C-alpha positions in Angstrom: 39.8 92.7 -68.5 38.6 92.7 -72.4 38.6 89.3 -73.5 37.9 88.0 -77.2 34.9 85.6 -76.7 31.4 85.4 -78.1 29.5 88.1 -76.9 26.8 85.5 -75.6 29.1 84.2 -73.1 31.6 87.6 -72.7 28.2 89.3 -71.1 27.7 86.3 -68.8 31.6 85.6 -67.9 32.6 89.3 -67.6 32.5 89.1 -63.8 35.0 86.4 -63.9 37.3 88.4 -66.5 37.3 90.9 -63.9 38.4 89.0 -61.2 42.0 89.2 -59.8 42.7 85.4 -60.3 41.4 85.4 -64.2 44.5 88.3 -64.5 47.1 86.3 -62.8 45.8 83.6 -65.1 46.1 85.5 -68.0 49.5 86.6 -67.4 50.7 83.1 -66.5 49.4 81.9 -70.1 51.1 84.9 -71.7 54.5 84.0 -70.2 54.1 80.3 -70.8 53.6 81.3 -74.8 56.7 83.3 -74.7 58.5 80.5 -73.4 57.4 77.1 -74.4 55.2 75.4 -76.8 51.6 75.6 -75.6 48.7 74.5 -77.2 46.1 75.4 -78.5 47.6 78.3 -80.5 46.3 81.2 -79.0 43.4 82.5 -81.0 41.9 79.0 -80.3 41.9 79.0 -76.6 38.1 79.9 -76.2 36.9 78.2 -79.7 34.4 76.3 -78.1 32.5 79.5 -76.9 32.9 80.9 -80.0 31.7 77.9 -81.9 28.8 77.3 -79.5 27.0 80.8 -78.2 25.3 80.4 -74.8 21.8 79.8 -76.1 22.7 77.0 -78.4 24.2 74.8 -75.7 21.8 71.3 -75.0 24.9 68.6 -74.1 27.8 69.5 -71.7 30.8 67.3 -72.2 33.1 67.9 -69.6 36.9 66.8 -70.1 40.1 68.0 -67.8 43.4 68.8 -70.1 43.8 69.2 -73.7 45.8 66.6 -75.8 49.2 67.5 -75.1 50.5 66.5 -78.7 50.4 69.4 -81.4 48.2 68.8 -84.2 45.3 67.5 -82.1 44.1 70.1 -79.7 42.3 73.2 -81.2 39.8 74.0 -78.4 37.0 71.4 -78.5 37.6 69.0 -75.9 38.0 64.7 -77.2 38.2 66.4 -80.9 40.8 66.3 -83.3 41.1 68.1 -86.6 40.5 66.0 -89.7 43.1 64.2 -91.0 44.4 63.3 -87.5 44.1 59.8 -86.1 41.4 59.2 -83.8 42.6 59.2 -80.0 41.8 55.8 -78.0 39.0 57.7 -75.7 37.7 59.6 -78.7 37.4 56.0 -80.5 35.7 54.6 -77.5 33.1 57.2 -77.9 32.6 56.5 -81.1 32.1 52.8 -80.3 29.6 53.1 -77.9 27.5 55.4 -80.0 27.7 52.7 -82.4 26.5 49.8 -80.1 23.8 52.7 -78.5 22.8 53.9 -81.8 23.7 51.9 -84.5 25.7 55.1 -86.0 28.8 53.8 -88.0 32.2 54.7 -86.7 33.3 58.1 -88.5 36.8 58.6 -90.6 37.5 61.8 -88.9 37.7 62.8 -85.3 36.3 66.2 -85.9 33.2 67.0 -83.8 32.5 70.4 -85.0 29.2 68.5 -86.8 28.3 68.1 -82.7 29.1 71.3 -81.8 27.2 72.9 -84.6 24.0 71.3 -83.1 24.8 72.7 -79.6 27.0 70.1 -77.8 29.3 71.9 -75.9 32.6 69.6 -75.2 34.6 71.8 -72.8 38.0 71.1 -71.0 38.4 72.1 -67.2 41.7 73.3 -68.5 42.1 75.1 -71.4 45.9 75.6 -72.1 48.7 73.0 -71.8 52.6 72.9 -72.8 53.3 70.4 -75.4 53.6 66.9 -74.3 53.2 67.7 -70.4 49.5 66.5 -69.5 48.4 68.5 -66.6 51.1 71.3 -66.9 48.6 74.3 -66.8 46.4 72.5 -64.0 45.8 74.6 -61.0 46.7 78.2 -62.5 42.6 79.3 -62.4 41.7 77.9 -65.3 39.1 75.2 -63.1 38.1 78.0 -61.6 37.3 80.0 -64.7 35.5 76.6 -66.1 33.7 76.0 -62.9 31.9 79.3 -63.6 31.2 78.5 -66.5 29.3 75.5 -65.4 27.4 76.7 -62.9 26.3 80.0 -65.0 24.5 77.7 -67.8 23.1 74.9 -64.8 21.5 78.6 -63.3 20.7 80.2 -66.4 19.5 77.2 -68.7 17.2 74.9 -68.4 16.8 71.4 -69.3 20.5 70.8 -70.5 22.3 67.5 -70.3 25.6 67.3 -68.6 27.9 64.0 -69.3 30.3 63.7 -66.5 32.6 60.9 -67.7 35.4 59.5 -64.6 35.8 60.8 -61.5 37.4 64.0 -62.0 34.2 65.3 -64.3 31.9 63.7 -61.6 33.2 65.7 -59.2 31.8 68.5 -61.2 28.1 67.3 -60.0 28.0 69.9 -57.1 28.2 73.1 -59.7 24.9 71.5 -61.4 21.1 71.9 -60.3 20.0 68.3 -61.0 16.3 69.5 -60.5 16.6 71.7 -63.6 19.1 69.3 -65.8 19.8 65.3 -67.0 23.2 64.6 -65.5 24.8 61.3 -66.7 27.8 59.9 -65.4 29.9 56.8 -66.2 33.7 56.0 -66.0 35.7 57.8 -68.5 36.0 56.8 -72.2 40.0 56.3 -71.7 41.2 52.7 -72.8 42.1 52.4 -69.6 38.6 52.5 -68.0 36.0 52.2 -70.7 35.3 48.6 -70.5 34.2 48.9 -66.4 31.0 51.0 -67.3 31.5 53.3 -70.2 30.9 50.9 -72.8 26.7 50.1 -72.5 26.4 53.2 -70.7 23.7 54.3 -73.4 24.1 57.9 -72.8 23.5 59.0 -76.4 20.3 57.4 -76.5 19.6 58.8 -73.1 20.4 62.5 -74.1 18.1 62.1 -77.0 15.1 60.2 -75.5 15.5 63.7 -72.6 15.5 66.0 -75.5 12.7 64.2 -77.6 10.5 64.6 -74.1 11.2 68.1 -73.8 10.2 68.8 -77.1 14.0 70.0 -78.0 15.3 68.5 -81.2 17.8 65.4 -81.0 21.5 65.2 -81.7 22.4 63.6 -84.7 25.7 61.5 -83.2 
């Protein structure tokens, strides 16, 4: 199957695109777009892959589902476009960065400035019906994004994986912890952030690791 995606990713993921599960997933997603309001807009499904080529990735942040409210999700986990109210989880991320590094809380929730530096925020599921969180789970996206994590783990070195919450933590089995730094804590959701996300210092730890490897730090 021919999928329009950055060449650095396509050549590594073509074997996934050619598997029966992915063809079934594409059929399901296309039908969903025809009969329901599905997010993100079709051309943005693989936006994070096109915005951050394989060789450029430094930090992987794993999420689960896209934001289900129209106008919020454009293919980058946790991020929202300029002018859109900052969701609670993202605001807690900004608060932790402020406490950890002293960076002022930005007025925009657009994380493209992170992506341009090699931060790769990816949801496990890449599409969702509007207002129906989890509506596209267990249709094949998880198989695909697990393969993405495994490919990064196997073919790159000295990456940082930020696994927030029990769902993301379960992905640690896909990562070679002898080659990469894995940082885990609770999810930054307003329901759980106070139980360990605040004070985790993942952002300073990430930069300490990068600095130690001679890799340019992230300006969070």
